C-alpha positions as CSV (number, residue, x, y, z in Angstrom):
1,M,-46.6,-119.1,57.8
2,L,-49.9,-119.2,56.7
3,K,-52.0,-116.1,57.2
4,Y,-55.5,-114.9,57.1
5,D,-57.2,-111.5,57.0
6,L,-59.5,-112.4,59.7
7,I,-59.8,-115.6,62.2
8,I,-63.1,-115.9,63.8
9,V,-63.2,-118.5,66.9
10,G,-66.7,-119.8,67.7
11,S,-69.2,-120.9,64.9
12,G,-72.5,-120.6,67.0
13,I,-75.2,-118.0,65.3
14,V,-73.2,-114.8,65.9
15,G,-69.9,-116.4,64.9
16,L,-71.8,-117.9,61.4
17,T,-73.8,-114.6,60.6
18,S,-71.2,-112.2,61.5
19,A,-68.4,-114.4,59.1
20,Y,-71.9,-113.9,56.2
21,Y,-71.9,-110.3,56.7
22,I,-68.3,-109.4,56.6
23,K,-67.4,-111.7,54.1
24,K,-70.8,-110.1,52.0
25,N,-69.4,-106.6,52.7
26,D,-65.7,-107.7,51.3
27,P,-65.7,-110.9,49.2
28,G,-61.7,-110.5,48.6
29,L,-61.3,-111.0,52.7
30,S,-59.3,-114.8,54.0
31,I,-61.7,-115.9,56.6
32,L,-60.7,-119.0,58.7
33,V,-63.7,-119.8,61.3
34,I,-62.5,-122.1,64.2
35,D,-64.7,-124.0,66.8
36,K,-63.8,-126.7,69.6
37,A,-66.5,-128.7,68.9
38,N,-66.9,-131.0,66.0
39,T,-68.9,-128.7,63.9
40,F,-70.8,-125.9,63.8
41,G,-74.0,-124.8,66.3
42,Q,-72.8,-126.6,69.1
43,G,-72.4,-124.3,71.6
44,N,-75.2,-122.5,73.8
45,T,-76.8,-122.1,70.3
46,A,-77.9,-125.9,70.5
47,R,-79.0,-125.8,74.2
48,S,-80.9,-122.9,73.6
49,A,-85.0,-123.1,73.7
50,A,-85.1,-122.3,70.5
51,G,-88.1,-119.5,70.8
52,F,-88.1,-116.0,68.6
53,R,-89.5,-112.8,69.6
54,D,-89.7,-109.1,68.9
55,L,-91.3,-108.6,72.1
56,F,-88.9,-106.5,73.7
57,S,-89.0,-102.9,76.2
58,S,-85.7,-101.8,74.9
59,P,-86.0,-100.2,71.1
60,I,-82.1,-101.6,70.2
61,N,-83.5,-105.0,71.3
62,F,-87.0,-104.5,69.4
63,N,-85.2,-103.1,66.2
64,L,-82.5,-106.3,66.7
65,S,-85.1,-108.8,67.0
66,H,-87.5,-107.5,64.7
67,S,-85.3,-107.5,61.8
68,T,-83.7,-110.4,62.6
69,V,-87.7,-112.7,62.6
70,E,-88.1,-110.7,59.2
71,F,-84.7,-111.9,57.5
72,Y,-85.9,-115.7,59.1
73,K,-89.2,-115.0,57.9
74,H,-88.1,-114.3,54.1
75,V,-85.2,-116.9,54.2
76,Q,-88.0,-120.0,55.2
77,Q,-91.1,-118.5,52.9
78,E,-89.3,-116.4,50.2
79,I,-86.1,-118.3,49.7
80,G,-87.1,-121.2,50.8
81,F,-85.2,-122.8,52.9
82,D,-86.8,-124.5,55.9
83,L,-85.4,-122.8,59.5
84,G,-88.5,-124.7,61.2
85,M,-90.1,-121.6,62.4
86,K,-93.7,-121.9,63.2
87,F,-95.6,-118.6,64.8
88,V,-97.6,-120.4,67.3
89,G,-96.9,-116.9,69.0
90,Y,-95.5,-116.1,72.6
91,L,-98.3,-116.0,75.7
92,F,-98.1,-114.0,78.2
93,L,-99.9,-114.6,81.3
94,L,-100.7,-112.2,83.4
95,A,-102.1,-111.8,87.1
96,K,-103.9,-108.2,87.5
97,K,-101.1,-106.2,88.7
98,N,-98.0,-106.9,86.2
99,H,-95.1,-104.5,84.4
100,L,-95.9,-106.0,81.3
101,D,-99.0,-104.6,79.6
102,E,-97.5,-101.0,79.8
103,Q,-94.5,-102.0,78.2
104,I,-95.6,-104.4,75.3
105,M,-98.6,-102.1,74.3
106,Q,-96.1,-99.4,73.9
107,L,-95.2,-101.6,70.8
108,K,-98.8,-101.0,69.5
109,S,-97.5,-99.4,66.3
110,K,-94.6,-101.7,65.5
111,T,-95.7,-105.4,65.8
112,K,-98.5,-107.7,66.0
113,F,-99.8,-108.8,69.4
114,R,-103.7,-109.0,71.2
115,V,-104.4,-109.1,74.2
116,I,-106.8,-111.7,76.1
117,E,-109.1,-111.6,78.5
118,S,-109.8,-114.3,80.9
119,E,-112.7,-115.1,79.4
120,E,-111.3,-116.7,76.5
121,L,-108.5,-118.4,78.6
122,S,-111.2,-120.1,80.2
123,R,-111.9,-122.2,77.4
124,I,-108.6,-123.5,77.6
125,E,-109.4,-127.1,79.0
126,S,-106.2,-127.9,80.7
127,L,-105.5,-124.2,81.9
128,N,-106.8,-123.4,85.6
129,L,-107.0,-119.4,85.8
130,D,-107.8,-119.4,89.6
131,P,-104.7,-121.8,92.2
132,S,-106.3,-123.2,94.9
133,K,-106.1,-120.5,98.3
134,E,-103.6,-122.7,100.0
135,V,-101.0,-122.9,97.3
136,A,-101.6,-119.4,96.2
137,E,-101.2,-117.9,100.0
138,I,-97.7,-120.7,100.1
139,M,-96.0,-119.6,96.9
140,S,-97.9,-116.2,96.4
141,L,-99.6,-117.1,93.4
142,E,-102.6,-114.5,92.0
143,R,-105.6,-115.8,89.4
144,I,-104.7,-115.1,86.0
145,D,-106.7,-112.1,84.7
146,H,-105.5,-112.0,80.9
147,A,-102.8,-113.0,79.0
148,I,-101.0,-110.6,75.8
149,L,-100.2,-113.2,72.6
150,G,-97.2,-111.5,70.3
151,E,-98.1,-113.0,67.2
152,N,-94.9,-112.4,65.6
153,C,-93.4,-114.7,67.7
154,G,-93.0,-118.4,67.4
155,I,-90.6,-121.5,67.7
156,I,-87.2,-122.6,65.3
157,E,-84.6,-125.2,64.8
158,P,-81.3,-123.5,65.6
159,D,-79.5,-126.5,63.7
160,L,-81.4,-125.2,60.6
161,V,-80.8,-122.0,61.0
162,C,-77.1,-122.3,61.2
163,S,-77.0,-124.6,58.7
164,Y,-78.7,-121.6,56.4
165,Y,-75.9,-119.4,57.4
166,Y,-73.0,-122.3,57.1
167,N,-74.1,-123.7,53.8
168,E,-74.0,-119.8,52.4
169,L,-70.7,-119.5,54.1
170,K,-69.6,-122.4,52.5
171,S,-70.4,-121.6,49.2
172,M,-68.5,-117.9,49.3
173,N,-64.8,-120.0,49.9
174,V,-64.8,-119.1,53.9
175,E,-63.1,-121.9,55.4
176,F,-63.7,-123.8,58.7
177,S,-61.4,-125.7,61.5
178,F,-63.8,-128.1,63.7
179,S,-62.0,-129.6,66.9
180,T,-59.7,-126.2,67.4
181,E,-59.6,-125.1,70.5
182,V,-58.3,-121.7,71.4
183,L,-55.8,-122.2,74.0
184,A,-54.8,-118.8,74.5
185,L,-54.4,-115.2,72.6
186,K,-51.1,-114.4,72.2
187,L,-50.6,-110.7,72.9
188,E,-47.6,-109.0,71.0
189,P,-45.9,-105.7,70.3
190,E,-47.0,-104.0,67.1
191,N,-43.7,-102.9,66.7
192,P,-41.2,-105.9,68.4
193,L,-38.1,-105.2,69.5
194,N,-37.2,-109.0,70.2
195,Y,-36.5,-107.8,73.4
196,P,-37.2,-110.6,76.1
197,G,-40.6,-109.3,78.3
198,E,-42.3,-107.7,75.5
199,P,-44.6,-106.1,75.2
200,F,-43.8,-103.1,77.7
201,L,-46.1,-100.7,79.3
202,W,-45.4,-98.0,76.7
203,Q,-45.7,-100.3,73.5
204,K,-48.8,-100.8,71.6
205,K,-50.3,-104.3,71.7
206,K,-51.8,-106.6,69.6
207,I,-53.4,-109.9,69.4
208,G,-50.5,-111.5,67.1
209,G,-51.9,-114.6,66.7
210,L,-54.1,-117.6,68.4
211,S,-52.3,-120.9,70.5
212,T,-54.5,-123.5,69.6
213,S,-54.9,-127.5,69.8
214,K,-53.8,-127.2,66.4
215,G,-51.0,-125.2,66.3
216,D,-50.5,-121.2,66.0
217,L,-52.7,-119.4,63.6
218,Y,-52.3,-116.0,62.7
219,A,-54.5,-113.4,61.1
220,D,-54.4,-109.9,60.6
221,Q,-57.6,-109.2,63.3
222,Y,-59.6,-111.4,65.0
223,L,-63.4,-112.0,66.3
224,L,-64.5,-113.6,69.3
225,A,-67.8,-115.0,69.0
226,T,-67.3,-117.1,71.9
227,D,-70.5,-116.6,74.5
228,V,-69.1,-117.3,77.8
229,W,-65.8,-119.1,76.9
230,T,-64.5,-115.6,76.2
231,N,-63.7,-114.2,79.5
232,A,-61.2,-117.6,79.6
233,L,-59.6,-116.0,76.7
234,T,-59.8,-112.3,77.4
235,D,-58.8,-112.2,81.1
236,P,-55.4,-113.3,80.8
237,T,-54.8,-110.3,78.2
238,G,-56.7,-107.5,80.5
239,L,-58.8,-106.9,78.0
240,D,-62.8,-106.8,79.2
241,S,-65.3,-108.7,77.7
242,H,-68.4,-107.5,80.0
243,I,-69.9,-110.8,80.6
244,R,-71.0,-113.2,82.6
245,P,-72.4,-117.0,82.4
246,K,-75.5,-117.5,83.9
247,K,-76.7,-121.9,83.6
248,R,-79.9,-122.2,82.3
249,E,-81.7,-125.7,82.6
250,V,-84.5,-127.0,80.1
251,F,-86.6,-129.7,81.1
252,Q,-88.5,-132.2,78.8
253,V,-91.9,-133.4,79.8
254,S,-94.1,-135.7,78.2
255,G,-97.1,-138.0,78.6
256,E,-101.2,-137.6,78.0
257,P,-101.2,-134.4,80.3
258,A,-98.4,-132.4,78.4
259,Q,-99.8,-133.7,75.2
260,K,-103.2,-132.5,75.7
261,I,-101.7,-129.1,76.4
262,L,-99.2,-129.0,74.1
263,H,-102.0,-129.5,71.3
264,T,-104.1,-126.3,72.4
265,Q,-106.7,-124.7,69.7
266,G,-107.6,-121.8,69.2
267,F,-103.8,-119.7,69.1
268,N,-102.6,-120.0,66.0
269,S,-102.6,-122.3,62.5
270,D,-101.1,-125.2,63.9
271,S,-103.1,-126.1,66.4
272,L,-100.5,-125.9,69.5
273,L,-100.3,-123.8,72.5
274,P,-98.0,-120.9,72.0
275,F,-94.7,-120.3,73.6
276,T,-96.5,-119.8,77.5
277,I,-94.7,-117.8,79.8
278,M,-96.3,-118.1,83.5
279,P,-97.7,-115.4,85.6
280,H,-95.1,-115.9,88.5
281,Y,-91.5,-116.3,88.3
282,G,-91.1,-116.3,84.8
283,V,-91.7,-120.1,84.1
284,Y,-92.3,-121.3,80.6
285,L,-94.0,-124.0,78.5
286,R,-92.5,-124.1,75.0
287,P,-94.1,-126.2,72.2
288,A,-92.5,-129.0,71.1
289,P,-94.3,-130.8,68.5
290,K,-90.9,-133.0,67.1
291,E,-91.1,-135.0,70.4
292,N,-95.3,-134.6,70.9
293,S,-93.7,-133.0,74.6
294,L,-93.0,-129.3,75.9
295,W,-90.1,-128.1,77.3
296,I,-90.2,-126.3,80.3
297,G,-88.0,-123.7,81.6
298,V,-87.1,-120.2,83.6
299,A,-84.5,-117.7,83.8
300,D,-83.9,-117.4,87.2
301,D,-81.7,-114.5,88.5
302,I,-81.2,-114.1,92.2
303,G,-79.7,-117.8,93.7
304,R,-78.4,-119.2,90.4
305,D,-75.0,-118.3,90.8
306,F,-72.2,-117.4,88.0
307,S,-70.1,-120.4,88.1
308,F,-69.1,-121.8,84.9
309,E,-68.9,-125.5,84.1
310,E,-67.0,-126.6,80.5
311,Q,-70.4,-129.3,80.2
312,P,-73.6,-128.0,82.6
313,E,-75.4,-130.4,83.4
314,A,-79.5,-130.0,84.4
315,H,-80.4,-131.5,87.9
316,E,-84.2,-133.2,88.1
317,E,-84.6,-131.8,91.9
318,Y,-84.3,-128.3,90.8
319,Y,-87.0,-128.8,88.3
320,Q,-89.3,-131.4,90.6
321,T,-89.0,-128.3,94.1
322,N,-89.3,-125.5,91.9
323,L,-90.6,-125.6,88.4
324,R,-93.0,-128.3,88.7
325,Q,-94.6,-126.8,92.0
326,V,-95.7,-123.6,89.7
327,L,-97.2,-125.3,86.8
328,E,-99.1,-127.9,89.2
329,A,-100.7,-124.8,90.5
330,Y,-102.1,-123.8,86.8
331,W,-102.1,-126.8,84.6
332,K,-104.6,-129.6,85.4
333,N,-103.3,-133.4,85.4
334,Y,-99.6,-131.9,85.1
335,D,-99.1,-134.1,87.8
336,K,-98.8,-136.7,85.6
337,T,-96.8,-135.7,83.4
338,N,-93.3,-137.2,83.0
339,L,-90.2,-135.5,83.1
340,T,-87.9,-137.7,79.7
341,S,-85.5,-135.6,78.9
342,M,-83.0,-132.2,80.0
343,W,-80.1,-130.2,79.3
344,A,-77.8,-127.3,80.4
345,G,-76.5,-124.7,78.9
346,Y,-75.3,-120.6,79.6
347,Y,-76.9,-117.0,79.0
348,C,-74.2,-115.5,77.9
349,Y,-75.0,-112.6,80.3
350,N,-74.9,-108.8,80.0
351,T,-75.9,-107.4,83.6
352,I,-75.9,-103.9,82.8
353,D,-78.8,-103.6,80.6
354,K,-78.8,-107.0,79.0
355,A,-78.5,-105.7,75.1
356,P,-75.0,-107.2,72.9
357,Y,-71.8,-105.8,73.6
358,I,-70.0,-106.0,69.9
359,F,-67.1,-103.6,69.9
360,R,-63.1,-103.3,68.9
361,S,-60.0,-103.3,71.2
362,M,-56.5,-103.6,69.2
363,N,-57.0,-105.6,66.2
364,V,-59.9,-107.9,68.3
365,T,-63.6,-107.5,67.5
366,V,-65.7,-109.0,70.6
367,A,-69.0,-109.8,70.3
368,D,-71.2,-111.4,72.9
369,G,-73.3,-110.2,75.7
370,T,-76.6,-111.5,74.0
371,S,-78.2,-112.4,77.4
372,G,-79.8,-115.5,76.0
373,S,-81.4,-113.9,72.5
374,G,-78.7,-114.9,70.3
375,I,-80.7,-117.1,67.7
376,L,-83.5,-114.7,68.0
377,K,-81.1,-111.2,67.3
378,G,-78.4,-113.7,65.6
379,D,-79.0,-112.1,62.1
380,S,-78.9,-108.6,63.1
381,I,-76.0,-108.7,64.7
382,G,-73.8,-110.2,62.1
383,R,-74.8,-107.4,60.4
384,Y,-73.7,-104.9,63.5
385,V,-70.6,-107.2,64.0
386,A,-69.6,-106.6,60.2
387,S,-70.2,-102.7,60.6
388,V,-68.3,-102.6,63.6
389,Y,-65.4,-104.5,61.9
390,G,-65.3,-102.9,59.2
391,Q,-64.8,-99.3,61.1
392,K,-68.5,-97.9,59.4
393,K,-70.4,-95.5,61.1
394,E,-73.9,-96.7,60.7
395,V,-75.5,-100.7,60.2
396,V,-78.5,-101.2,58.1
397,L,-80.5,-104.0,59.5
398,H,-82.3,-106.2,57.0
399,G,-85.8,-103.7,56.1
400,G,-83.7,-100.9,56.5
401,T,-83.8,-100.0,59.9
402,R,-80.6,-97.3,60.3
403,M,-78.3,-97.5,63.4
404,D,-75.5,-96.1,65.1
405,S,-72.7,-98.7,64.8
406,S,-71.3,-97.4,68.4
407,I,-74.1,-98.2,70.4
408,L,-73.4,-101.5,70.9
409,G,-70.2,-100.6,72.3
410,I,-68.7,-99.4,75.3
411,E,-67.9,-95.8,75.5
412,G,-71.0,-93.4,75.6
413,R,-73.4,-96.7,76.4
414,T,-76.4,-95.2,77.1
415,I,-79.7,-98.3,76.2
416,P,-82.3,-98.7,78.5
417,V,-82.0,-101.8,81.0
418,E,-83.8,-105.3,79.4
419,K,-87.5,-105.8,81.4
420,I,-88.8,-108.7,79.6
421,I,-85.9,-111.9,80.1
422,L,-87.2,-114.9,79.0
């Protein structure tokens, strides 16, 4: 019977970075990464809005994201591996009364951003700072008073980020098995008595193997980097993954008005509109220069249920009756844009504090709860997972920041609730 030291389930950004740092810390380990997709990075990693930022209210999330951004910058600029990383910035358009000013100002000594007053914003030809009175009253919209531009933020290509880690792992002799679906975790006693009904209450338990579409697989240790699919595996065992799924839809708009918004100058060297967040309801515009278009989305909460579908679909009606209304109020000629594509995925939501969960139970390490920010925290999460897997007390992030490796676990968790969720 072939048995590995470690089997990792999931080859999205968390699975890949975790495998990379675990193998790097212990090169002698035999590691198998499996995924039900036909290649790596095909789950919610591929369906994300593909932005990166280090503007977070929680110190934990800031450290995770800032370190990851700096590592990605190192990979692209110093190693020379193109990640499609463009520092176009994150532009938070703000009304006079808002909760973001104070939160972002607390990061003044940690990262780069600047405040942009309405006079400068008024030079953006396509932007309407002041919605019509009728529309503003109906939709509870306010005038754009100022903005904050995060300069250590931008857009990235998830497939290229995943390719970097995958290539590294292949060179380190980590094995992969794609088109391999895990059907169940096999809960067994550590010291079996070979008696029907095991494991019993009084027996110490472990995961003895994985039942998969390609037969049973065995390892001493297992890592679940399975995002919103984690519950389906852990629930039958009684192991709580502490996450819930939230569907997210992204819509691509094109046409001359969209291109005019896209090619907004004055914010970055690429002469592109930054990743822009509207002052109300969290609606955002993400520049997509490869398609000469804009991606539109929102991290809606109340009204968006926690149901789960294996293949989620985006719905045009949601865009037309919700997002489009907000954007037409603030962008001139937006009504003349064309909806040209749409897709959907999930946020793997930690509903308590919006930071990742990384913990061990039995011989299983679980890494989930990235709440839509797996890509932009991916490298740091991988380092954290490697420390938790190796039962080390400390994790060292890129750049030298040291953190307690138990801080993202379950017991004694005291992480402040993240306020800046997109």
